[in-house]
MOPAC internal coordinates of N, CA, C and O (Angstrom, degrees):
PM7 1SCF
backbone

  N    0.0000 0     0.00 0     0.00 0    0    0    0
  C    1.4230 1     0.00 0     0.00 0    1    0    0
  C    1.5682 1   104.88 1     0.00 0    2    1    0
  O    1.2310 1   122.38 1   -49.08 1    3    2    1
  N    1.3295 1   113.05 1   130.92 1    3    2    1
  C    1.4589 1   121.68 1  -179.22 1    5    3    2
  C    1.4921 1   111.51 1  -119.05 1    6    5    3
  O    1.2310 1   119.22 1   -65.60 1    7    6    5
  N    1.3228 1   119.10 1   114.40 1    7    6    5
  C    1.4440 1   122.53 1   177.99 1    9    7    6
  C    1.5585 1   109.65 1   -88.84 1   10    9    7
  O    1.2310 1   121.14 1   -65.45 1   11   10    9
  N    1.2412 1   115.43 1   114.55 1   11   10    9
  C    1.4658 1   120.51 1  -178.20 1   13   11   10
  C    1.5591 1   113.89 1   -95.53 1   14   13   11
  O    1.2310 1   119.83 1  -172.64 1   15   14   13
  N    1.2976 1   117.93 1     7.36 1   15   14   13
  C    1.4954 1   120.80 1  -176.86 1   17   15   14
  C    1.5506 1   108.84 1   -57.76 1   18   17   15
  O    1.2310 1   121.88 1   -53.63 1   19   18   17
  N    1.2613 1   114.00 1   126.37 1   19   18   17
  C    1.5096 1   124.54 1  -179.05 1   21   19   18
  C    1.4733 1   114.76 1    61.70 1   22   21   19
  O    1.2310 1   120.77 1  -160.27 1   23   22   21
  N    1.3605 1   116.13 1    19.73 1   23   22   21
  C    1.4510 1   119.63 1   178.27 1   25   23   22
  C    1.4916 1   113.02 1   -89.30 1   26   25   23
  O    1.2310 1   120.00 1   -44.57 1   27   26   25
  N    1.3200 1   117.60 1   135.43 1   27   26   25
  C    1.4503 1   122.47 1   173.71 1   29   27   26
  C    1.5066 1   106.81 1  -127.92 1   30   29   27
  O    1.2310 1   120.06 1   -55.64 1   31   30   29
  N    1.3116 1   117.49 1   124.36 1   31   30   29
  C    1.4331 1   124.06 1  -178.90 1   33   31   30
  C    1.5241 1   105.98 1  -107.42 1   34   33   31
  O    1.2310 1   120.59 1   -60.06 1   35   34   33
  N    1.3540 1   116.48 1   119.94 1   35   34   33
  C    1.4720 1   121.14 1   179.07 1   37   35   34
  C    1.4952 1   108.13 1   -60.94 1   38   37   35
  O    1.2310 1   121.29 1   -44.34 1   39   38   37
  N    1.3468 1   115.14 1   135.66 1   39   38   37
  C    1.4549 1   118.09 1  -178.42 1   41   39   38
  C    1.5212 1   114.93 1   -57.16 1   42   41   39
  O    1.2310 1   120.13 1   150.07 1   43   42   41
  N    1.3520 1   117.35 1   -29.93 1   43   42   41
  C    1.5210 1   117.90 1   177.29 1   45   43   42
  C    1.5215 1   109.70 1   -74.99 1   46   45   43
  O    1.2310 1   117.43 1   168.22 1   47   46   45
  N    1.3011 1   122.49 1   -11.78 1   47   46   45
  C    1.4592 1   124.49 1  -178.61 1   49   47   46
  C    1.5392 1   112.85 1   -99.30 1   50   49   47
  O    1.2310 1   119.43 1   176.56 1   51   50   49
  N    1.3407 1   118.69 1    -3.44 1   51   50   49
  C    1.4468 1   119.59 1  -173.06 1   53   51   50
  C    1.5681 1   112.06 1   -65.47 1   54   53   51
  O    1.2310 1   119.39 1   140.09 1   55   54   53
  N    1.2727 1   118.77 1   -39.91 1   55   54   53
  C    1.4558 1   120.29 1  -178.83 1   57   55   54
  C    1.5027 1   111.83 1   -58.96 1   58   57   55
  O    1.2310 1   121.80 1   129.41 1   59   58   57
  N    1.3600 1   114.17 1   -50.59 1   59   58   57
  C    1.4691 1   118.56 1  -178.52 1   61   59   58
  C    1.5459 1   111.07 1   -65.80 1   62   61   59
  O    1.2310 1   120.82 1   139.59 1   63   62   61
  N    1.3207 1   116.04 1   -40.41 1   63   62   61
  C    1.4607 1   121.45 1   179.60 1   65   63   62
  C    1.5410 1   110.65 1   -59.79 1   66   65   63
  O    1.2310 1   121.70 1   128.58 1   67   66   65
  N    1.3436 1   114.35 1   -51.42 1   67   66   65
  C    1.4532 1   119.37 1  -178.66 1   69   67   66
  C    1.4985 1   113.41 1   -64.51 1   70   69   67
  O    1.2310 1   120.91 1   141.68 1   71   70   69
  N    1.3375 1   115.86 1   -38.32 1   71   70   69
  C    1.5249 1   120.81 1  -179.95 1   73   71   70
  C    1.4599 1   110.59 1   -63.17 1   74   73   71
  O    1.2310 1   119.97 1   134.91 1   75   74   73
  N    1.3790 1   117.66 1   -45.09 1   75   74   73
  C    1.4602 1   121.51 1  -179.42 1   77   75   74
  C    1.5520 1   108.47 1   -61.51 1   78   77   75
  O    1.2310 1   119.84 1   135.15 1   79   78   77
  N    1.3044 1   117.92 1   -44.85 1   79   78   77
  C    1.4775 1   121.74 1  -177.19 1   81   79   78
  C    1.5144 1   109.90 1   -62.31 1   82   81   79
  O    1.2310 1   121.13 1   137.12 1   83   82   81
  N    1.3513 1   115.44 1   -42.88 1   83   82   81
  C    1.4841 1   118.81 1  -178.43 1   85   83   82
  C    1.5287 1   107.71 1   -63.35 1   86   85   83
  O    1.2310 1   119.06 1   134.54 1   87   86   85
  N    1.2993 1   119.41 1   -45.46 1   87   86   85
  C    1.4524 1   122.27 1  -178.48 1   89   87   86
  C    1.5340 1   110.72 1   -56.55 1   90   89   87
  O    1.2310 1   121.38 1   135.02 1   91   90   89
  N    1.3263 1   114.96 1   -44.98 1   91   90   89
  C    1.5196 1   119.29 1  -177.74 1   93   91   90
  C    1.5435 1   108.22 1   -64.64 1   94   93   91
  O    1.2310 1   120.70 1   136.21 1   95   94   93
  N    1.3452 1   116.26 1   -43.79 1   95   94   93
  C    1.4367 1   120.45 1  -179.09 1   97   95   94
  C    1.5217 1   113.35 1   -59.12 1   98   97   95
  O    1.2310 1   121.27 1   131.30 1   99   98   97
  N    1.3229 1   115.18 1   -48.70 1   99   98   97
  C    1.4497 1   122.99 1  -179.30 1  101   99   98
  C    1.5377 1   111.63 1   -62.94 1  102  101   99
  O    1.2310 1   121.46 1   140.10 1  103  102  101
  N    1.3052 1   114.81 1   -39.90 1  103  102  101
  C    1.4741 1   119.47 1  -175.88 1  105  103  102
  C    1.4960 1   113.71 1   -76.14 1  106  105  103
  O    1.2310 1   119.11 1   143.22 1  107  106  105
  N    1.3199 1   119.29 1   -36.78 1  107  106  105
  C    1.4888 1   118.49 1  -168.32 1  109  107  106
  C    1.4610 1   116.42 1  -151.08 1  110  109  107
  O    1.2310 1   116.92 1  -151.68 1  111  110  109
  N    1.3007 1   123.46 1    28.32 1  111  110  109
  C    1.4550 1   120.23 1  -179.58 1  113  111  110
  C    1.5022 1   111.09 1  -154.22 1  114  113  111
  O    1.2310 1   120.65 1   -11.37 1  115  114  113
  N    1.3521 1   116.36 1   168.63 1  115  114  113
  C    1.4470 1   122.98 1   173.92 1  117  115  114
  C    1.5434 1   110.86 1   -76.94 1  118  117  115
  O    1.2310 1   120.73 1   162.52 1  119  118  117
  N    1.2754 1   116.22 1   -17.48 1  119  118  117
  C    1.4744 1   122.28 1  -175.10 1  121  119  118
  C    1.5277 1   111.18 1   138.38 1  122  121  119
  O    1.2310 1   120.04 1    -0.13 1  123  122  121
  N    1.2863 1   117.53 1   179.87 1  123  122  121
  C    1.4407 1   123.81 1   179.43 1  125  123  122
  C    1.4934 1   110.33 1  -104.65 1  126  125  123
  O    1.2310 1   120.80 1   -36.91 1  127  126  125
  N    1.3141 1   116.08 1   143.09 1  127  126  125
  C    1.4851 1   124.05 1   168.63 1  129  127  126
  C    1.4848 1   106.48 1  -116.59 1  130  129  127
  O    1.2310 1   118.17 1   -59.47 1  131  130  129
  N    1.2975 1   121.09 1   120.53 1  131  130  129
  C    1.4015 1   127.55 1  -174.42 1  133  131  130
  C    1.5324 1   110.93 1  -107.04 1  134  133  131
  O    1.2310 1   119.91 1   -45.61 1  135  134  133
  N    1.3528 1   117.78 1   134.39 1  135  134  133
  C    1.4865 1   116.37 1   178.23 1  137  135  134
  C    1.5368 1   111.41 1  -136.17 1  138  137  135
  O    1.2310 1   121.52 1   -24.63 1  139  138  137
  N    1.2970 1   114.70 1   155.37 1  139  138  137
  C    1.4486 1   125.69 1   173.42 1  141  139  138
  C    1.5779 1   114.94 1    60.00 1  142  141  139
  O    1.2310 1   119.42 1  -136.15 1  143  142  141
  N    1.3037 1   118.71 1    43.85 1  143  142  141
  C    1.4643 1   117.00 1   178.49 1  145  143  142
  C    1.5273 1   110.87 1   -80.72 1  146  145  143
  O    1.2310 1   121.65 1   -28.71 1  147  146  145
  N    1.3090 1   114.45 1   151.29 1  147  146  145
  C    1.4625 1   119.83 1   169.51 1  149  147  146
  C    1.5213 1   109.12 1   -71.21 1  150  149  147
  O    1.2310 1   120.29 1   -22.03 1  151  150  149
  N    1.3469 1   117.04 1   157.97 1  151  150  149
  C    1.4595 1   119.26 1  -174.60 1  153  151  150
  C    1.5724 1   115.09 1   -52.98 1  154  153  151
  O    1.2310 1   119.75 1   132.05 1  155  154  153
  N    1.2866 1   118.08 1   -47.95 1  155  154  153
  C    1.5385 1   114.20 1  -179.55 1  157  155  154
  C    1.5218 1   111.34 1   -59.13 1  158  157  155
  O    1.2310 1   120.00 1   141.28 1  159  158  157
  N    1.2663 1   117.60 1   -38.72 1  159  158  157
  C    1.4713 1   121.17 1   179.93 1  161  159  158
  C    1.5113 1   111.78 1   -68.33 1  162  161  159
  O    1.2310 1   120.52 1   134.60 1  163  162  161
  N    1.3441 1   116.62 1   -45.40 1  163  162  161
  C    1.4461 1   122.29 1   175.89 1  165  163  162
  C    1.4997 1   109.98 1   -54.58 1  166  165  163
  O    1.2310 1   120.79 1   132.01 1  167  166  165
  N    1.3752 1   116.09 1   -47.99 1  167  166  165
  C    1.4961 1   118.71 1  -178.41 1  169  167  166
  C    1.5272 1   113.13 1   -62.00 1  170  169  167
  O    1.2310 1   121.65 1   138.99 1  171  170  169
  N    1.3115 1   114.45 1   -41.01 1  171  170  169
  C    1.5058 1   118.22 1   179.21 1  173  171  170
  C    1.5283 1   111.93 1   -66.53 1  174  173  171
  O    1.2310 1   120.08 1   139.59 1  175  174  173
  N    1.2842 1   117.45 1   -40.41 1  175  174  173
  C    1.4719 1   122.41 1   178.24 1  177  175  174
  C    1.5316 1   110.06 1   -62.13 1  178  177  175
  O    1.2310 1   121.05 1   134.08 1  179  178  177
  N    1.3523 1   115.60 1   -45.92 1  179  178  177
  C    1.4770 1   121.04 1   177.83 1  181  179  178
  C    1.5408 1   112.20 1   -61.73 1  182  181  179
  O    1.2310 1   121.16 1   137.06 1  183  182  181
  N    1.3132 1   115.38 1   -42.94 1  183  182  181
  C    1.4307 1   120.82 1  -179.18 1  185  183  182
  C    1.5260 1   109.76 1   -62.47 1  186  185  183
  O    1.2310 1   120.75 1   134.91 1  187  186  185
  N    1.3217 1   116.17 1   -45.09 1  187  186  185
  C    1.4931 1   121.19 1  -178.23 1  189  187  186
  C    1.5387 1   111.07 1   -67.63 1  190  189  187
  O    1.2310 1   120.96 1   142.45 1  191  190  189
  N    1.3336 1   115.77 1   -37.55 1  191  190  189
  C    1.4146 1   122.14 1   177.99 1  193  191  190
  C    1.5503 1   111.18 1   -60.73 1  194  193  191
  O    1.2310 1   121.63 1   135.03 1  195  194  193
  N    1.2937 1   114.48 1   -44.97 1  195  194  193
  C    1.4729 1   118.41 1   179.28 1  197  195  194
  C    1.5153 1   111.86 1   -66.07 1  198  197  195
  O    1.2310 1   120.05 1   132.52 1  199  198  197
  N    1.3514 1   117.51 1   -47.48 1  199  198  197
  C    1.4951 1   120.06 1  -175.73 1  201  199  198
  C    1.4820 1   112.25 1   -72.18 1  202  201  199
  O    1.2310 1   119.69 1   155.42 1  203  202  201
  N    1.3672 1   118.20 1   -24.58 1  203  202  201
  C    1.4991 1   119.66 1  -176.88 1  205  203  202
  C    1.5331 1   109.43 1  -109.57 1  206  205  203
  O    1.2310 1   119.54 1  -172.99 1  207  206  205
  N    1.3395 1   118.49 1     7.01 1  207  206  205
  C    1.4729 1   124.78 1   173.98 1  209  207  206
  C    1.5213 1   111.45 1    55.24 1  210  209  207
  O    1.2310 1   119.20 1  -122.14 1  211  210  209
  N    1.3405 1   119.13 1    57.86 1  211  210  209
  C    1.4355 1   121.83 1   171.49 1  213  211  210
  C    1.4948 1   110.05 1  -132.41 1  214  213  211
  O    1.2310 1   120.55 1   -20.84 1  215  214  213
  N    1.3679 1   116.56 1   159.16 1  215  214  213
  C    1.4331 1   125.12 1   176.35 1  217  215  214
  C    1.5032 1   107.96 1   -77.52 1  218  217  215
  O    1.2310 1   118.26 1   -63.58 1  219  218  217
  N    1.3210 1   120.93 1   116.42 1  219  218  217
  C    1.4341 1   118.28 1   178.62 1  221  219  218
  C    1.4992 1   116.79 1   -70.39 1  222  221  219
  O    1.2310 1   121.00 1   162.59 1  223  222  221
  N    1.3794 1   115.70 1   -17.41 1  223  222  221
  C    1.5099 1   119.57 1  -178.05 1  225  223  222
  C    1.5432 1   108.11 1    46.76 1  226  225  223
  O    1.2310 1   120.93 1  -123.38 1  227  226  225
  N    1.2057 1   115.82 1    56.62 1  227  226  225
  C    1.4968 1   124.50 1  -177.14 1  229  227  226
  C    1.5075 1   109.37 1  -105.91 1  230  229  227
  O    1.2310 1   121.31 1   -61.52 1  231  230  229
  N    1.4107 1   115.10 1   118.48 1  231  230  229
  C    1.4127 1   119.45 1   179.78 1  233  231  230
  C    1.5413 1   107.28 1  -129.97 1  234  233  231
  O    1.2310 1   121.81 1    -5.17 1  235  234  233
  N    1.3366 1   114.13 1   174.83 1  235  234  233
  C    1.4743 1   119.23 1  -174.23 1  237  235  234
  C    1.5372 1   111.92 1   -92.64 1  238  237  235
  O    1.2310 1   119.40 1   145.37 1  239  238  237
  N    1.3360 1   118.75 1   -34.63 1  239  238  237
  C    1.4253 1   120.07 1  -176.34 1  241  239  238
  C    1.5153 1   117.24 1  -123.36 1  242  241  239
  O    1.2310 1   120.16 1   -14.85 1  243  242  241
  N    1.3322 1   117.30 1   165.15 1  243  242  241
  C    1.4353 1   119.00 1   175.60 1  245  243  242
  C    1.4907 1   112.84 1   -62.14 1  246  245  243
  O    1.2310 1   120.41 1   139.24 1  247  246  245
  N    1.3185 1   116.82 1   -40.76 1  247  246  245
  C    1.4808 1   120.16 1   178.44 1  249  247  246
  C    1.5001 1   112.43 1   -58.13 1  250  249  247
  O    1.2310 1   120.81 1   136.88 1  251  250  249
  N    1.3194 1   116.07 1   -43.12 1  251  250  249
  C    1.4714 1   120.31 1   176.15 1  253  251  250
  C    1.5221 1   111.95 1   -62.55 1  254  253  251
  O    1.2310 1   120.47 1   143.21 1  255  254  253
  N    1.3341 1   116.70 1   -36.79 1  255  254  253
  C    1.4634 1   122.18 1   179.01 1  257  255  254
  C    1.5458 1   109.03 1   -65.11 1  258  257  255
  O    1.2310 1   119.63 1   136.28 1  259  258  257
  N    1.3150 1   118.31 1   -43.72 1  259  258  257
  C    1.4427 1   121.97 1  -177.61 1  261  259  258
  C    1.5542 1   106.52 1   -64.75 1  262  261  259
  O    1.2310 1   118.87 1   135.63 1  263  262  261
  N    1.3229 1   119.75 1   -44.37 1  263  262  261
  C    1.4497 1   122.08 1   177.91 1  265  263  262
  C    1.4704 1   111.37 1   -60.32 1  266  265  263
  O    1.2310 1   119.66 1   137.01 1  267  266  265
  N    1.3347 1   118.25 1   -42.99 1  267  266  265
  C    1.4686 1   121.45 1   178.13 1  269  267  266
  C    1.5531 1   111.67 1   -59.37 1  270  269  267
  O    1.2310 1   120.63 1   137.52 1  271  270  269
  N    1.3343 1   116.40 1   -42.48 1  271  270  269
  C    1.4243 1   121.90 1   177.66 1  273  271  270
  C    1.5493 1   111.49 1   -60.05 1  274  273  271
  O    1.2310 1   119.78 1   136.34 1  275  274  273
  N    1.2977 1   118.03 1   -43.66 1  275  274  273
  C    1.4254 1   123.07 1   175.62 1  277  275  274
  C    1.4946 1   111.98 1   -59.87 1  278  277  275
  O    1.2310 1   120.20 1   136.63 1  279  278  277
  N    1.3239 1   117.21 1   -43.37 1  279  278  277
  C    1.4974 1   121.16 1   175.06 1  281  279  278
  C    1.5351 1   110.98 1   -59.68 1  282  281  279
  O    1.2310 1   121.74 1   135.37 1  283  282  281
  N    1.3608 1   114.28 1   -44.63 1  283  282  281
  C    1.4802 1   116.64 1  -177.08 1  285  283  282
  C    1.5339 1   109.86 1   -65.08 1  286  285  283
  O    1.2310 1   119.20 1   141.90 1  287  286  285
  N    1.3596 1   119.13 1   -38.10 1  287  286  285
  C    1.4251 1   121.93 1   176.55 1  289  287  286
  C    1.5451 1   110.90 1   -62.93 1  290  289  287
  O    1.2310 1   119.47 1   135.93 1  291  290  289
  N    1.3025 1   118.62 1   -44.07 1  291  290  289
  C    1.4886 1   120.43 1  -179.55 1  293  291  290
  C    1.5315 1   107.74 1   -66.40 1  294  293  291
  O    1.2310 1   117.86 1   137.68 1  295  294  293
  N    1.2888 1   121.68 1   -42.32 1  295  294  293
  C    1.4617 1   123.72 1   176.67 1  297  295  294
  C    1.5246 1   111.55 1   -59.43 1  298  297  295
  O    1.2310 1   120.48 1   139.14 1  299  298  297
  N    1.3192 1   116.68 1   -40.86 1  299  298  297
  C    1.4491 1   121.13 1   179.40 1  301  299  298
  C    1.5310 1   113.32 1   -66.09 1  302  301  299
  O    1.2310 1   121.15 1   140.80 1  303  302  301
  N    1.3753 1   115.41 1   -39.20 1  303  302  301
  C    1.4440 1   122.15 1   179.21 1  305  303  302
  C    1.5296 1   110.50 1   -64.31 1  306  305  303
  O    1.2310 1   121.41 1   146.25 1  307  306  305
  N    1.3046 1   114.92 1   -33.75 1  307  306  305
  C    1.5086 1   118.35 1  -174.97 1  309  307  306
  C    1.5203 1   108.65 1   -76.61 1  310  309  307
  O    1.2310 1   119.08 1   149.72 1  311  310  309
  N    1.3137 1   119.37 1   -30.28 1  311  310  309
  C    1.4026 1   120.33 1  -176.66 1  313  311  310
  C    1.5729 1   113.75 1   -89.57 1  314  313  311
  O    1.2310 1   120.56 1   172.50 1  315  314  313
  N    1.2999 1   116.53 1    -7.50 1  315  314  313
  C    1.4766 1   121.40 1   179.62 1  317  315  314
  C    1.5232 1   111.11 1   -80.28 1  318  317  315
  O    1.2310 1   120.10 1   180.00 1  319  318  317

C-alpha cells in the first residue's frame, strides 16, 4: 500500500521511481495499491498504467486500499 498524500514526484525522477516499484512488486508482492494522490501524480500514474498495460490499483482512501488488498489476496488464493 502506497500513501501518496502530499507526495510530489519530480518529472525527472519518474522512471527511476516507477522502475524500483515494479522490481519490488515482481520480486515479492501481489502488486501495489495506491491511495490519495494529488492530481498531477494521479494523472502520471494513469498515463503510465495505460502505456505499460498494468492495473494502477488507484483508490481515494486508505480504507479502499485495504479492501483492494483483501480482494487481491482472495484472487491470488483462487489461482494458486
